[in-house]
C-alpha positions as CSV (number, residue, x, y, z in Angstrom):
1,X,-93.5,-116.1,-201.3
2,X,-92.9,-112.3,-201.1
3,X,-90.0,-110.8,-199.0
4,X,-92.4,-108.1,-197.9
5,X,-94.6,-110.7,-196.1
6,X,-94.3,-110.8,-192.3
7,X,-93.2,-114.1,-190.7
8,X,-96.7,-114.5,-189.4
9,X,-98.1,-114.3,-192.9
10,X,-95.6,-116.9,-194.0
11,X,-96.6,-119.2,-191.2
12,X,-100.3,-118.8,-192.2
13,X,-99.4,-119.6,-195.8
14,X,-97.4,-122.7,-194.9
15,X,-100.2,-124.0,-192.8
16,X,-102.6,-123.4,-195.7
17,X,-100.2,-125.1,-198.2
18,X,-99.7,-128.1,-195.9
19,X,-103.4,-128.4,-195.1
20,X,-103.0,-127.7,-191.4
21,X,-106.2,-126.4,-189.7
22,X,-106.2,-122.7,-189.0
23,X,-106.9,-123.2,-185.3
24,X,-103.8,-125.5,-184.9
25,X,-101.0,-123.7,-183.0
26,X,-97.8,-123.8,-185.0
27,X,-94.4,-122.3,-184.9
28,X,-91.4,-122.0,-187.2
29,X,-87.9,-123.2,-186.5
30,X,-84.8,-121.9,-188.3
31,X,-82.9,-125.1,-189.1
32,X,-79.6,-123.2,-189.9
33,X,-79.6,-121.5,-186.4
34,X,-81.3,-124.4,-184.7
35,X,-83.7,-122.0,-183.0
36,X,-87.4,-121.2,-182.9
37,X,-88.7,-117.8,-184.1
38,X,-90.2,-116.0,-181.2
39,X,-93.4,-113.9,-180.9
40,X,-91.5,-110.7,-181.1
41,X,-90.2,-111.6,-184.6
42,X,-93.6,-112.7,-186.0
43,X,-94.4,-109.2,-187.4
44,X,-91.0,-108.6,-188.9
45,X,-90.7,-108.7,-192.7
46,X,-89.0,-111.8,-194.2
47,X,-86.3,-109.6,-195.8
48,X,-85.3,-108.4,-192.4
49,X,-85.0,-111.9,-191.1
50,X,-82.5,-113.1,-193.6
51,X,-84.9,-114.7,-196.2
52,X,-83.2,-113.9,-199.5
53,X,-82.7,-115.3,-202.9
54,X,-81.8,-118.9,-202.5
55,X,-84.0,-119.3,-199.4
56,X,-83.7,-120.3,-195.8
57,X,-84.2,-123.7,-194.2
58,X,-87.2,-123.7,-191.9
59,X,-89.4,-126.3,-190.3
60,X,-93.1,-126.1,-189.3
61,X,-93.7,-127.5,-185.8
62,X,-96.9,-128.0,-183.8
63,X,-97.0,-125.9,-180.7
64,X,-97.0,-122.4,-179.2
65,X,-94.7,-119.7,-180.4
66,X,-92.3,-118.9,-177.5
67,X,-91.8,-115.3,-176.3
68,X,-88.7,-113.5,-175.5
69,X,-87.4,-114.6,-172.1
70,X,-89.3,-117.9,-172.1
71,X,-87.3,-120.9,-170.9
72,X,-87.8,-124.0,-173.0
73,X,-88.2,-127.2,-171.0
74,X,-88.4,-130.7,-172.4
75,X,-90.2,-133.0,-170.0
76,X,-90.4,-136.8,-170.5
77,X,-93.3,-138.6,-168.9
78,X,-91.8,-142.0,-167.9
79,X,-95.1,-143.9,-167.6
80,X,-96.3,-143.0,-171.1
81,X,-92.9,-142.2,-172.7
82,X,-94.4,-139.0,-174.2
83,X,-92.1,-136.0,-174.5
84,X,-93.6,-132.6,-173.6
85,X,-92.2,-129.2,-174.5
86,X,-93.0,-126.2,-172.3
87,X,-92.2,-122.5,-172.6
88,X,-92.2,-120.8,-169.2
89,X,-91.0,-117.5,-167.8
90,X,-88.1,-117.6,-165.4
91,X,-90.2,-116.6,-162.4
92,X,-92.9,-119.3,-163.1
93,X,-93.2,-121.9,-160.3
94,X,-93.3,-125.6,-160.9
95,X,-97.0,-125.8,-160.0
96,X,-97.8,-123.1,-162.5
97,X,-95.9,-124.6,-165.5
98,X,-97.1,-128.1,-164.8
99,X,-100.7,-127.1,-164.8
100,X,-100.3,-124.9,-167.9
101,X,-101.2,-126.1,-171.4
102,X,-98.7,-128.7,-172.6
103,X,-97.3,-129.1,-176.2
104,X,-97.0,-132.8,-177.0
105,X,-94.3,-133.9,-179.5
106,X,-94.4,-137.5,-180.6
């Protein structure tokens, strides 16, 4: 790992190291802050995001990278007991977010 890499490049490298298919949508979560990195941070250099000597605890998750201003919703389907995570804009209607692509977490 190189501190001059962008967060996007780190994500690609982790996917490669873990054998995750290139087309699989993945995101990174900062385990210390308990928050997901957003689209607007993906082009920032690792050194600007607090990756230093000693490291930073992150987690690779399957799903879309949320954008700034997206609202995270966790929806549980009671008939199948599947939890779904959605990222929607504040002005999105219920019909729009329900018909959008869903991220399934099992």
